[in-house]
Each structure stands twice: as C-alpha cells, then as structure tokens.
C-alpha positions as CSV (number, residue, x, y, z in Angstrom):
1,M,16.9,-4.0,-7.5
2,N,16.5,-3.3,-11.2
3,A,13.6,-1.6,-13.0
4,G,10.9,-4.1,-13.9
5,E,11.8,-6.7,-11.3
6,A,8.9,-8.2,-9.3
7,V,8.5,-7.3,-5.7
8,L,6.2,-9.2,-3.3
9,F,4.6,-6.6,-1.1
10,R,2.9,-8.1,2.0
11,S,1.0,-6.9,5.0
12,I,1.7,-9.3,7.9
13,Y,-0.1,-9.4,11.2
14,G,0.6,-11.9,14.0
15,G,2.9,-13.9,11.8
16,Q,0.3,-14.3,9.0
17,V,0.1,-12.7,5.6
18,V,-3.1,-10.7,5.6
19,S,-2.7,-9.3,2.1
20,C,-0.1,-9.4,-0.6
21,G,0.5,-8.6,-4.2
22,L,3.2,-8.4,-6.8
23,M,4.4,-5.0,-7.9
24,R,7.1,-3.9,-10.3
25,Y,10.2,-2.2,-9.0
26,V,10.5,1.1,-10.9
27,D,13.3,3.1,-9.3
28,E,14.6,4.6,-6.1
29,S,13.9,8.3,-5.6
30,E,14.9,10.5,-2.7
31,G,15.4,7.4,-0.6
32,R,12.1,5.9,-1.4
33,H,11.4,2.7,-3.4
34,V,9.0,3.4,-6.3
35,L,6.7,0.4,-7.1
36,Y,4.0,0.0,-9.8
37,V,0.7,-1.9,-9.6
38,Q,-1.2,-2.4,-12.9
39,P,-4.6,-3.7,-13.8
40,G,-4.4,-7.5,-14.0
41,D,-1.8,-7.9,-11.2
42,E,-2.7,-10.8,-8.9
43,H,-3.1,-10.2,-5.1
44,R,-4.4,-12.1,-2.1
45,R,-6.5,-10.7,0.7
46,S,-8.0,-12.0,4.0
47,G,-10.9,-9.7,3.9
48,A,-11.1,-6.2,5.4
49,W,-8.7,-5.6,8.4
50,S,-11.6,-5.1,10.7
51,D,-13.2,-8.4,9.8
52,W,-10.0,-10.4,9.7
53,N,-9.6,-13.4,12.0
54,P,-6.3,-15.2,12.6
55,G,-6.2,-18.3,10.4
56,T,-8.4,-16.8,7.7
57,V,-7.5,-18.0,4.3
58,A,-6.6,-15.2,1.9
59,H,-8.7,-15.2,-1.3
60,R,-7.5,-14.4,-4.8
61,H,-8.0,-10.8,-6.0
62,V,-7.1,-9.3,-9.3
63,W,-6.3,-5.6,-9.3
64,T,-8.6,-3.7,-11.7
65,R,-9.4,-0.3,-13.0
66,T,-6.4,1.7,-11.7
67,H,-2.7,2.1,-12.2
68,V,-0.9,2.9,-9.0
69,L,2.6,4.1,-8.3
70,W,3.7,3.7,-4.6
71,L,6.5,5.7,-3.0
72,V,7.7,4.0,0.1
73,R,10.8,4.4,2.3
74,E,12.4,1.5,4.2
75,G,12.7,1.7,7.9
76,G,11.3,4.8,9.5
77,D,8.3,6.1,7.6
78,R,4.9,4.9,8.9
79,H,3.1,5.5,5.6
80,M,3.5,5.1,1.9
81,L,2.2,7.5,-0.8
82,G,0.4,6.3,-3.8
83,L,-0.4,8.0,-7.1
84,F,-3.6,6.7,-8.7
85,W,-4.6,6.9,-12.4
86,G,-7.6,5.5,-14.2
87,E,-7.3,2.9,-17.0
88,D,-7.0,5.8,-19.5
89,W,-4.2,7.3,-17.4
90,G,-6.4,10.3,-16.2
91,F,-4.9,11.3,-12.9
92,L,-7.3,10.5,-10.0
93,G,-5.3,11.6,-6.9
94,W,-2.9,10.6,-4.1
95,Y,-3.4,8.0,-1.4
96,V,-1.6,7.9,2.0
97,N,-1.5,4.4,3.3
98,L,-0.8,4.3,7.0
99,Q,1.3,1.3,8.0
100,A,4.2,0.0,10.1
101,P,7.7,0.9,8.9
102,L,8.7,-1.1,5.8
103,V,11.1,-4.0,6.1
104,V,12.8,-5.2,2.9
105,R,14.2,-8.7,2.6
106,G,15.4,-9.1,-0.9
107,G,12.4,-9.1,-3.2
108,R,9.9,-9.2,-0.3
109,F,8.7,-5.9,1.1
110,E,6.8,-6.3,4.4
111,T,4.7,-4.1,6.6
112,T,1.5,-4.1,8.6
113,D,-1.3,-2.1,7.1
114,W,-3.2,-0.1,9.8
115,A,-6.5,0.3,7.9
116,L,-6.7,4.1,8.3
117,D,-5.8,6.0,5.1
118,V,-6.1,9.4,3.5
119,W,-7.4,10.2,0.0
120,V,-6.3,13.5,-1.7
121,E,-8.0,14.8,-4.7
122,P,-6.0,16.4,-7.6
123,D,-7.0,19.9,-6.2
124,G,-5.6,19.0,-2.8
125,I,-8.9,18.4,-1.0
126,W,-8.4,15.4,1.4
127,E,-10.5,13.0,3.4
128,W,-9.9,10.1,5.8
129,K,-10.6,6.7,4.4
130,D,-11.7,3.5,6.2
131,E,-12.3,5.1,9.6
132,D,-14.9,2.4,10.3
133,H,-12.4,-0.4,9.7
134,F,-9.8,1.5,11.9
135,A,-12.4,1.8,14.7
136,R,-13.2,-1.9,14.5
137,M,-9.4,-2.7,14.7
138,V,-9.3,-0.9,18.0
139,E,-12.6,-2.4,19.2
140,R,-11.4,-5.9,18.4
141,G,-8.0,-5.4,20.2
142,F,-5.8,-5.4,17.1
143,L,-4.7,-1.9,18.1
144,E,-4.4,-0.2,21.5
145,E,-6.0,3.2,21.9
146,E,-2.6,4.8,22.3
147,T,-1.3,3.2,19.1
148,A,-4.4,4.3,17.2
149,A,-3.8,7.9,18.3
150,E,-0.2,7.7,17.1
151,I,-1.4,6.3,13.7
152,R,-3.9,9.1,13.3
153,A,-1.2,11.6,14.3
154,E,1.0,10.2,11.5
155,G,-1.8,10.8,9.0
156,E,-2.3,14.4,10.3
157,R,1.5,14.9,10.0
158,V,1.5,13.8,6.4
159,I,-1.5,15.9,5.6
160,A,0.2,19.0,7.1
161,E,3.4,18.2,5.2
162,R,1.5,17.8,1.9
163,P,4.2,15.7,0.0
164,W,2.3,16.1,-3.3
165,P,2.7,16.7,-6.1
166,T,5.5,14.2,-6.2
167,G,7.1,14.8,-9.6
168,W,5.9,11.3,-10.7
169,E,2.4,12.4,-11.9
170,D,3.4,12.1,-15.6
171,W,5.2,8.8,-15.3
172,R,4.1,5.8,-17.5
173,P,5.4,2.2,-17.5
174,P,7.2,0.5,-20.3
175,S,4.7,-0.9,-22.8
176,D,6.0,-4.5,-22.4
177,W,5.2,-4.7,-18.7
178,E,2.5,-7.4,-18.4
179,P,0.4,-8.2,-15.3
180,L,2.2,-10.4,-12.7
181,P,1.0,-13.6,-11.1
182,L,1.9,-14.4,-7.4
183,P,4.6,-17.0,-6.7
184,E,3.5,-20.2,-5.0
185,D,5.2,-19.3,-1.7
186,W,3.5,-15.9,-1.4
187,H,2.1,-16.9,2.1
188,V,5.4,-18.2,3.7
189,V,6.6,-15.8,6.4
C-alpha cells in the first residue's frame, strides 16, 4: 500500500461487521502497518460490544476530538497500539486495543475487537479500560472464560513489555489529508 491510501478497518463478529472506519495508510514500520484516524473520519458502530446483538444495524459515527495513529501487525499479534493526540496535537497517551490477529485483504483490514483495552498516560501510568464491557461479553457468552483469561494475559504481556514510546510521537500527517467517508459496501463481509 502507498501512503495516503484509504484502508477500511473492520471488527467482525459472527460474520457481521460490528464496527468499521476508514483510516489512512501511513507506512510500514518494524513489520507493523501504521494507520491514521483524524477528526471528521466516518465510522459505523453497532453499539458497545457488551450490548451488541446479532442483526443490530450499525449507526453512523464521526470521529471527533483526537488524532490517532495505530500500529498493527498482520497475523500473530493480538493487539494494536494507538498513539492519541488532542485536536491541538498535544500528546495524550497510548492505547492498547486487545483484538484477534489482524487479517489483511487488500484495502480491508479485519479483526475482532475483544472490548478490554489498556490506557497508558504519557508518564507511563496505565489502567484497564472497558472492564465492564469485557465482563458482559463473558456473561453473554460472546467469550468463554478461558478465552477471556487469555485476552487479559495478552494485555498483561503488553503492559510488561512496555512498547512505548514508539518513535512516532512527533509524527504529523500531510496537510492535504482530508477526512474520509465510508464506501457504500463497508458492511459486506
């Protein structure tokens, strides 16, 4: 892929797109794809994972307030690492999104988001995010107890590894990159 190309990033569960959004392809770095989300990019969501029901229609959502750069490896990793900045480009911190290994099919990047995440402040202090959603996924049978333990262990592994700072903290996009609308076939699996 070339810098600036649109990538459709989707979370799929049970053959249905639960959430998706367009991102700009930035580069490949150390075997990871680097993807950018900017304020104004269009997304679709079927509610919180814990409240999702098969057949739920995804609603339109426009990304606001933050710039995000995602670092994600195809295949083996069960997480992606995000760098978050405010609208003024003040650095906010890092985000570990726990998910199924990424599958890339051309300009479609697909995974299954597992709800549990980790937020890391610029000073390195971290906290779990969305533990309530994660617990409801287990309660509702979307995840087995054993799988949930493996997901939490992946988060703990990343926390212990501390893959931040990444070297991308001073990155900025080209000034001509405008927000991206979703293609009409965003939901086709």
